[in-house]
ROSE-4610 file (N, C-alpha, C; in Angstrom, 1 decimal, always signed):
// ROSE-4610
residu = [M/M/M/R/R/R/R/R/R/I/I/I/K/K/K/E/E/E/E/E/E/I/I/I/G/G/G/S/S/S/R/R/R/Y/Y/Y/N/N/N/D/D/D/R/R/R/V/V/V/T/T/T/F/F/F/Y/Y/Y/I/I/I/V/V/V/G/G/G/T/T/T/D/D/D/P/P/P/S/S/S/E/E/E/S/S/S/I/I/I/D/D/D/I/I/I/L/L/L/E/E/E/A/A/A/D/D/D/R/R/R/K/K/K/R/R/R/E/E/E/G/G/G/L/L/L/P/P/P/W/W/W/L/L/L/T/T/T/A/A/A/Y/Y/Y/A/A/A/D/D/D/E/E/E/G/G/G/M/M/M/L/L/L/E/E/E/K/K/K/L/L/L/Q/Q/Q/I/I/I/Y/Y/Y/T/T/T/Q/Q/Q/P/P/P/S/S/S/K/K/K/V/V/V/A/A/A/L/L/L/S/S/S/G/G/G/N/N/N/G/G/G/I/I/I/I/I/I/T/T/T/H/H/H/R/R/R/Y/Y/Y/G/G/G/F/F/F/G/G/G/K/K/K/G/G/G/D/D/D/F/F/F/E/E/E/S/S/S/W/W/W/S/S/S/D/D/D/L/L/L/F/F/F/D/D/D/D/D/D/I/I/I/G/G/G/A/A/A/N/N/N]
num = [1/1/1/2/2/2/3/3/3/4/4/4/5/5/5/6/6/6/7/7/7/8/8/8/9/9/9/10/10/10/11/11/11/12/12/12/13/13/13/14/14/14/15/15/15/16/16/16/17/17/17/18/18/18/19/19/19/20/20/20/21/21/21/22/22/22/23/23/23/24/24/24/25/25/25/26/26/26/27/27/27/28/28/28/29/29/29/30/30/30/31/31/31/32/32/32/33/33/33/34/34/34/35/35/35/36/36/36/37/37/37/38/38/38/39/39/39/40/40/40/41/41/41/42/42/42/43/43/43/44/44/44/45/45/45/46/46/46/47/47/47/48/48/48/49/49/49/50/50/50/51/51/51/52/52/52/53/53/53/54/54/54/55/55/55/56/56/56/57/57/57/58/58/58/59/59/59/60/60/60/61/61/61/62/62/62/63/63/63/64/64/64/65/65/65/66/66/66/67/67/67/68/68/68/69/69/69/70/70/70/71/71/71/72/72/72/73/73/73/74/74/74/75/75/75/76/76/76/77/77/77/78/78/78/79/79/79/80/80/80/81/81/81/82/82/82/83/83/83/84/84/84/85/85/85/86/86/86/87/87/87/88/88/88/89/89/89/90/90/90/91/91/91/92/92/92/93/93/93/94/94/94/95/95/95/96/96/96/97/97/97]
x = [+59.9/+59.5/+58.7/+59.1/+58.4/+56.9/+56.6/+55.2/+54.4/+55.0/+54.3/+54.0/+55.0/+54.9/+53.8/+53.8/+52.8/+51.4/+51.3/+50.0/+49.4/+50.2/+49.7/+49.4/+50.3/+50.2/+48.9/+48.6/+47.5/+46.2/+46.2/+45.0/+44.5/+45.4/+45.0/+45.1/+45.9/+46.2/+45.0/+43.9/+42.7/+41.9/+42.3/+41.5/+42.3/+43.6/+44.5/+45.7/+46.0/+47.1/+48.3/+49.4/+50.6/+51.7/+52.4/+53.6/+54.8/+55.9/+57.2/+57.7/+57.9/+58.2/+59.7/+60.6/+61.9/+62.1/+63.0/+63.2/+64.7/+65.5/+67.0/+67.4/+68.0/+68.4/+69.5/+70.2/+71.2/+70.7/+69.4/+68.8/+67.8/+68.1/+67.2/+66.0/+65.0/+63.9/+64.3/+65.3/+65.8/+66.3/+67.0/+67.6/+66.4/+65.4/+64.3/+63.5/+63.4/+62.7/+63.5/+64.8/+65.6/+65.5/+65.5/+65.3/+64.0/+62.9/+61.6/+61.5/+62.1/+62.1/+62.9/+64.0/+64.9/+64.1/+63.4/+62.6/+61.3/+60.9/+59.7/+58.4/+58.6/+57.4/+56.5/+55.2/+54.2/+53.8/+54.3/+53.9/+54.5/+53.9/+54.4/+55.5/+56.4/+57.5/+57.4/+57.7/+57.6/+58.7/+58.9/+59.9/+59.2/+59.5/+58.9/+59.4/+58.5/+59.0/+59.4/+60.0/+60.4/+59.2/+59.3/+58.3/+57.2/+57.2/+56.1/+56.1/+57.3/+57.4/+56.9/+57.3/+56.9/+55.4/+54.8/+53.4/+52.6/+53.1/+52.5/+52.9/+53.7/+54.3/+54.9/+55.8/+56.5/+57.9/+58.3/+59.5/+60.4/+59.9/+60.7/+60.6/+61.7/+61.6/+62.1/+61.5/+60.4/+59.1/+58.2/+56.9/+55.9/+54.7/+53.7/+52.5/+51.9/+50.8/+49.8/+48.5/+47.4/+46.6/+46.4/+45.6/+44.3/+43.2/+41.9/+41.9/+40.9/+40.8/+40.8/+40.4/+40.4/+41.6/+42.6/+43.9/+44.0/+43.0/+43.0/+43.8/+44.7/+45.5/+44.5/+44.4/+43.5/+44.2/+45.5/+46.3/+47.7/+48.5/+49.9/+50.6/+51.7/+52.6/+54.0/+54.8/+56.2/+57.1/+58.3/+59.3/+59.0/+59.0/+58.9/+57.5/+56.5/+55.1/+54.4/+53.7/+52.8/+53.5/+52.8/+53.3/+52.5/+52.8/+52.1/+50.6/+50.1/+48.7/+48.0/+48.7/+48.1/+48.1/+49.1/+49.1/+48.0/+47.7/+46.6/+45.3/+45.1/+43.9/+43.8/+44.9/+44.9/+44.5/+45.1/+44.8/+43.4/+42.8/+41.4/+40.5/+40.9/+40.1/+40.2/+41.4/+41.6/+40.9/+41.0/+40.4/+38.8/+38.3/+36.8/+36.3/+37.2/+36.7/+37.2]
y = [+24.9/+23.7/+22.8/+22.6/+21.6/+22.0/+23.3/+23.7/+23.5/+23.8/+23.6/+22.1/+21.3/+19.9/+19.3/+19.6/+19.1/+19.6/+20.9/+21.5/+20.9/+20.8/+20.3/+18.8/+18.1/+16.7/+16.3/+17.0/+16.6/+17.3/+18.4/+19.2/+19.1/+19.0/+19.2/+17.9/+16.9/+15.8/+15.1/+15.1/+14.4/+15.2/+16.5/+17.4/+17.9/+18.0/+18.6/+17.6/+17.4/+16.6/+17.5/+17.3/+18.1/+17.4/+18.1/+17.5/+18.4/+17.8/+18.5/+18.3/+19.3/+19.1/+19.6/+18.8/+19.2/+19.7/+20.7/+21.3/+21.4/+21.0/+21.1/+19.8/+19.9/+18.7/+17.9/+18.5/+17.8/+17.0/+17.2/+16.5/+15.4/+14.2/+13.2/+13.0/+12.3/+12.0/+11.2/+10.4/+9.7/+10.6/+11.7/+12.6/+13.4/+13.8/+14.5/+13.6/+12.4/+11.4/+11.2/+11.1/+10.9/+12.2/+13.4/+14.6/+14.6/+14.2/+14.2/+13.3/+12.1/+11.1/+11.6/+12.2/+12.7/+13.8/+14.7/+15.7/+15.2/+14.0/+13.4/+14.1/+14.5/+15.2/+14.1/+14.3/+13.3/+13.4/+14.4/+14.7/+13.8/+13.8/+13.1/+13.9/+13.2/+13.8/+13.5/+14.6/+14.5/+15.3/+15.2/+16.0/+16.6/+17.9/+18.7/+18.2/+17.8/+17.4/+18.7/+18.5/+19.6/+20.4/+21.7/+22.7/+22.9/+22.1/+22.3/+23.6/+24.1/+25.4/+26.5/+26.4/+27.5/+27.4/+26.2/+26.1/+26.7/+26.5/+27.0/+28.4/+29.0/+30.4/+30.6/+29.6/+29.7/+30.2/+31.4/+32.0/+32.3/+32.0/+32.2/+30.9/+30.6/+29.4/+29.7/+29.2/+28.2/+29.0/+28.3/+28.8/+27.8/+28.3/+27.5/+27.7/+26.6/+26.7/+25.7/+26.2/+25.3/+25.1/+23.8/+23.5/+22.8/+23.2/+22.5/+21.1/+20.4/+19.0/+18.9/+20.0/+20.0/+20.7/+21.0/+21.5/+23.0/+23.7/+25.2/+25.7/+26.7/+27.3/+28.2/+27.9/+28.7/+29.6/+29.3/+30.2/+30.1/+31.2/+31.3/+32.2/+31.7/+32.5/+32.2/+33.3/+33.2/+33.1/+33.2/+33.2/+34.2/+33.7/+34.6/+35.2/+34.8/+35.3/+34.5/+35.2/+34.5/+34.1/+34.3/+33.8/+32.5/+32.0/+30.7/+30.9/+31.9/+32.1/+32.3/+33.0/+33.1/+31.8/+31.0/+29.6/+28.8/+28.9/+28.1/+28.5/+29.8/+30.3/+29.8/+29.8/+29.3/+27.8/+27.0/+25.6/+25.3/+26.1/+26.0/+26.2/+27.3/+27.6/+26.5/+26.0/+24.9/+23.7/+23.3/+22.1/+22.2/+23.4/+23.5/+23.4/+23.6/+23.6/+22.4]
z = [-41.1/-41.9/-41.1/-39.8/-39.0/-38.8/-38.5/-38.4/-39.6/-40.8/-42.0/-42.2/-42.0/-42.2/-41.3/-40.0/-39.1/-39.4/-39.7/-40.0/-41.3/-42.4/-43.6/-43.5/-42.9/-42.8/-42.0/-41.0/-40.2/-40.6/-41.2/-41.5/-42.9/-43.9/-45.3/-46.1/-45.8/-46.7/-47.1/-46.3/-46.8/-47.8/-48.0/-48.9/-50.1/-49.9/-50.9/-51.2/-52.5/-52.8/-53.1/-52.4/-52.5/-53.3/-54.2/-54.9/-54.6/-54.4/-54.5/-55.9/-56.7/-58.1/-58.3/-58.7/-59.0/-60.4/-60.5/-61.8/-62.2/-61.2/-61.4/-62.1/-63.3/-64.0/-63.4/-62.4/-61.7/-60.5/-60.2/-59.1/-59.7/-59.5/-60.0/-59.1/-59.5/-58.7/-57.4/-57.6/-56.4/-55.3/-55.7/-54.8/-54.1/-54.9/-54.4/-53.4/-53.7/-52.8/-51.5/-51.6/-50.4/-49.5/-50.1/-49.4/-48.7/-49.4/-48.9/-47.6/-47.8/-46.7/-45.5/-45.8/-44.7/-43.9/-44.6/-43.9/-43.3/-43.6/-43.1/-43.7/-45.0/-45.6/-46.2/-46.0/-46.5/-48.0/-48.7/-50.0/-51.1/-52.2/-53.4/-54.0/-54.7/-55.4/-56.9/-57.6/-59.1/-59.7/-61.0/-61.7/-62.9/-63.1/-64.2/-65.5/-66.4/-67.8/-68.6/-69.7/-70.5/-70.9/-70.7/-71.1/-70.0/-69.0/-68.0/-67.3/-66.9/-66.2/-67.1/-68.4/-69.4/-69.6/-69.7/-69.9/-68.7/-67.5/-66.3/-66.0/-66.8/-66.7/-65.3/-65.0/-63.7/-64.1/-63.6/-63.9/-62.7/-61.5/-60.3/-59.5/-58.8/-57.9/-56.5/-55.5/-55.6/-55.9/-56.5/-56.8/-56.2/-55.9/-55.4/-56.3/-56.9/-57.8/-57.4/-57.3/-57.0/-58.3/-58.6/-59.8/-59.3/-60.0/-59.7/-60.3/-60.0/-60.5/-62.0/-62.7/-64.1/-64.7/-63.9/-64.4/-64.6/-64.0/-64.1/-62.9/-63.1/-62.0/-61.2/-60.0/-59.1/-58.2/-57.9/-57.0/-57.5/-57.3/-57.8/-56.8/-56.3/-55.4/-55.8/-56.0/-56.3/-55.0/-55.2/-54.1/-53.0/-51.8/-50.6/-50.4/-51.1/-50.9/-49.9/-49.0/-48.1/-46.8/-45.7/-44.4/-44.0/-42.9/-42.5/-42.5/-41.9/-41.8/-43.1/-44.1/-45.4/-46.1/-45.9/-46.5/-45.9/-44.6/-44.0/-44.6/-44.8/-45.4/-46.8/-47.6/-48.9/-49.0/-48.1/-48.1/-47.7/-46.8/-46.4/-47.6/-48.4/-49.6/-50.7/-50.9/-51.9/-51.4/-50.1/-49.6/-49.7/-49.6/-49.7/-51.1/-52.0/-53.4/-54.1]
């Protein structure tokens, strides 16, 4: 986690906006935000509204979805997909577009 946090925080934050999106109804946005701060993550925290996961066709968690500026899904990865280097390549691609 530390390597990802340091790499993303220093290399991509000026080109890519990241959100941690909660989906568990037992976790409030306050809990997510406290977890984010405890981990020192620089990303924004949000909560999925009703129907969002279905609309985005997200059926496994955790999932990683990249949206373009006009809301089109450009990349999608489910649980356990991609290593650190593949994520760096993905963020380079997203940041360039």
